[in-house]
N, C-alpha and C positions, 0 to 999 in steps of 0.2 A: 614639554614638561612630562614628568612621570607621575602616575597616580597608582596607589596600591588598591588592592581589592577592598581593604577596610575603608579607605577614603571614598571609593566609589559607592560602596554599599551605604555609607552614611549619607551621601548626597541623594540617593534615590530610595532611601528607606528599605534597603534590601538586606538579605541574610546570607552570609558567606558560608559556603561549603568547600573546604580545602584550605589552601595557604592564604591567609588574609594579608600576608606581606608581599605576595607576588605583585610585580609592578608592570604597567603597560604604558606605552607612549604613542600608540596609534590604534586606528580602528580598521577592522577587516570584515569581509563577508565570511560566514562560517565555513563555507566550502573552500576558502582561500586563506584561512587563518594561519598565521605564523607566530612564533614565539615573540612575546612583547606586545601583542595586539589584543584588543577586546572585540568580541563579537556577541551576537545574540541569537537565540532560537525562539522565534515567535510563531512560525507556521509548522505544524506537525510533519508536513511532507518533507521538510529538510532535516528531520531527526537523524537520519543515517549519517549526516556529516558531523554531528557532535561527537561521535565515537572515533572519528578519524582526524578531526581538526587539531592543529598545533597552536591554536589561539590560547593565550595564557589564561584569559578570563572569558566566560560566556554567561550572558544573562539568560535566565530561563524563568518560566512561570512557576508559581508556587506548587501547582499541581503536576509538574513534570515528573515522571517516574522513569528513570533510565533502565534499559534492558541489558546493557553491556557496561563494562568499565569505561570511565571517562577520565582522561588525563588532565583536562583543564580544571581550574578552580571555577566553581559555579557561584553566581549570585542570584538568589531566588527573590523574585518580586511578584507583585500582583499581576502586572501586565508587562512582559518583556519588551514588546514593541514600543509601548509608551515610554518606558524607562529609558530605552535606547534613544528615543527621540529627545528626551530631556537632556541626555548626555551630549548629543550632537549639538543642541542649541548652546549648551554651556561651553563646548569646545570650539564653537564657531568664533574664531578670534578676529574676524574682519572688523577693523576699527571703523567707527562711525565718522564720516567725513564732515568737515565744517568749512566755512569760508567760501569765497567766490573766486573761481578761476577765470583767467582772461585768455582769449576774448569771450565774453558772454554778454547778454543784454538783459537787463531788468528795467522795465518801464518805470519812470518816476512815480506813476500812480499806483504801482503794485505795492502790496503790503506783505513784506517778507520778514519772518521772524529772524532775530539776530543769529541764531545758531543753525540756520538752514544752509545746506551745502548746494552750491550752484556750479555745475561742471562747465568746462570750456565748450563754447558754441551753443550753449542752451539759450533759449529765447523765452522770456517771461513777459507776457503782454500786459496791456493796460488793464487795471481793475482786478488783477489776480490777487488772491489772498492765499498765502502759504504759511501753515502753522509750524510750531516749534519742532525741531528735531527731524524735519523732512529732508530727504536727500534727492536732489535732481541731478542726474548724471549727464555727461556730455551729449550734445546733439538732441536734446529733448525740447519739444515745443509745447507751451501751455498757452491756450487761446484766451482772448479777452473775457474778463469777468468770471473766470473759473475759480472755484474755491477748493483748496486742498487742506486737509486737516493736519494733525500732528503725527510725527513719526512715520510718515509714508516713505516709500522708496520708489522712485521713477527711474528705471534703468535706461541706459543709452538708447536713444532713438524712439522713445515713447512720444506719441502725438496725442494731445488732448485738445479737442476743438473748443470753441467759445461756450461759455455759460454752463459748463458741467460742474458737478459737485462731487468731490471725493472726500470720504470720511477719514477717520483716524486709522493708522496702522494698515494702510492699504499698500499692496505691492503690485506694481505694474512692470512686467518684464519687457525686454527689448522688442521693439517693433509693434507693440500693441497700439491700437488706435481707438480712442474713446471719443464718441460724439460725431463721427462722420455721418453724412446724410443717410436717412433711412431710404430703402428701395421703394419709393413711391412715385408712380407714374400713372397718369390718366390716359386711357386709350381713346384717342381722338381720330377723326377721319384722316387727318394729315399725318398721324403717327402718335407716338407716346409723348405726352406733355408732362413735364416734371411738376410734381406737387411739392411746394416749399415745405421743408422740414424745420419747423420753428421751435420744437421742443428741446430737451436736453437729455443728458444721462446722469443718473445718480448712482454712485457706488457707496454703499454704507460701510461701516467700520469692519476691519479685519477681512476685507475681500482681497483675493489674490487673482491676478489675471496673467495668463501665460503668454509666452512670446508669440507675436504675430496673431494674436486674438483681436477680433474687432467687435465693438459694441456700438450699434448705430443709435443716433439720437432719435427721439420721438418726433412724429409728425406734429402732434400737439400734446403737451404734457411732458411726461418723463418715461424713459426707459430706466427701469429700476433693478439694480442688483443688490439684494438684501444682505444684511450683515453675515459674515462668516462664509460666504460663497467662495468656492475655489474652482477656477476655470483653468483647464490645461491649455497647451499650445494649440494654435490653429483652430480656434472655435469662432463661430459667427453667431452673434446675438442680434436679431432684427429689431426694428423700431417698435417702441411701445411694449416690448416684452417685459414681464416682471418675473424674476427668478427668486424663489423663496429662500428664507434663511437656511444657511448651512447646507445648501445643495452643492453637489460636486459633479463636474462634467469632465470626462476624458477627452483626448484630442479629437479634433475634426467633427465635433458635434455642431449641428446647424439648427437654429431655432428661428422659425419664420415669425413675422410681425404680429404683435398684439396677443401673443400666447401668454398665459399665466401658469407658472410652474410653482407647485407647492413647496413647503419647507422640507428639508432633509431628504431630498430625492437624490438618486445616484444614476448617472447616465454613462454607459460604456462608450467606447470610441466609435465614431462615425454614426452616431444616432442622428436621425433626421426627424424634426418635429414640424408639423404643418402649422400654419398661422390661424389665429382666432379660435384657439381651443384652450382647454385647461388640463393640467396634469395634477392629480391629487397628491397630497403630502405622503412622504415615505415611499414613493414609487421607485422601483428599480427597473431601469430600462436597459436591456442587454445590448451588447455591441452590434452595430449595424442595423438595429431595429428602426422601423419607420412608423412613427406615431402620427396617424392621419385623422384621428378623431379624439374627442376628449376622453381622458381617463378619470372617472369620477369616484372609483373605489380606491380608498387609501390602502397603503401597506402591501400592494401587489407587486409581482414580478412579471415583466412583459418582454416578450421576445418576438423576433421575426418581422417581416414586412408584408402587409400591415401588421403592426404589433398585436399580439393576442396574449392572454394570460398563460403563464408557464405550463399549467396542467394541460390545456388544450394544445399548446405548442408541441409538447412532448408526444402527445397522441398523434398529432398531424405529422410530426417528423418520422414516426414509425411507419405511417401509411406512405409518406413520400418515398422513404427508403425502399419500400416494397413495390413501388409502382411498376418497375420493369417486369417483375415476376407476375404481377397481377395482369399486366397487359398481355403477357404471353399466355396466361391461362385463359384470358378472354378470347384471344385469337384461336387457341386450340378448341375452345367450346364452339366458336362460330364455324370453324372448319368441320367439326364433328356434326353440327346441325345441318350443314350443307350436304354432307355425305349421306346423311340419313334421308 
């Protein structure tokens, strides 16, 4: 379908600058924009592309001030990135599936809402409860006694072990494993003896879990992922961890057992977090940082391994960069002292 600049502006409460009748039928990145496509400028470092793009319509922030002529029609909005996200959601025309494909297995004791989609080769165990509008794609396994809320999406190959609790509007991507045993072993004279993991995992509303991410069940009690948390692919969350509301983690983060992470934290890729510590709310942990002790001060930025506050990290980085020259100066001084 085609949409004019006027129609799009009406949908996102924007203001048109240029031809309000110009139409688009596709989305493009601003550096690859072609005629008939819509793009956006959210990050100032991409500004150079808006002067060369062939995209017919570009969303920009209200405070954007061009320094050169622009050929595209602009739609000004409060936040171009958020407005673009709105449009993507509206244009996502993947239809919601319903019905049960065969072969699939739903235990007679399971309570599954009428409009739930069950894909081929999915297995729904005894005592499972699945709410309205949820979609369970092929080759997904849901263990005994698990409760799943409304409007969830379990993509192909998801595995949820027994007794877990999944809230509403939760998305689990392919290969994610919810509720595997926590890594608990007692060191005995004869070797390591497994400690039974009898807890569960709780995912609250609006959580998204990336492909091949694993969240271990608690030894006792619950591993808890609070509402609005977004986990990227290939993340490992250990037993009895609690991740605070609206925290986001990039790929390959690892969080060891019994750690408590505050709300609205941001973790870069490959961050490692030790067990039995706390991370204060609104903490930003840079990529590949190693957090081996509690962060009690909220609203900080932490980098390096072991992680230190950004100010100290920058000073340390300057010193580290100059270590070869400092070493040479030290050797020169030692040689001079010997000669004297």
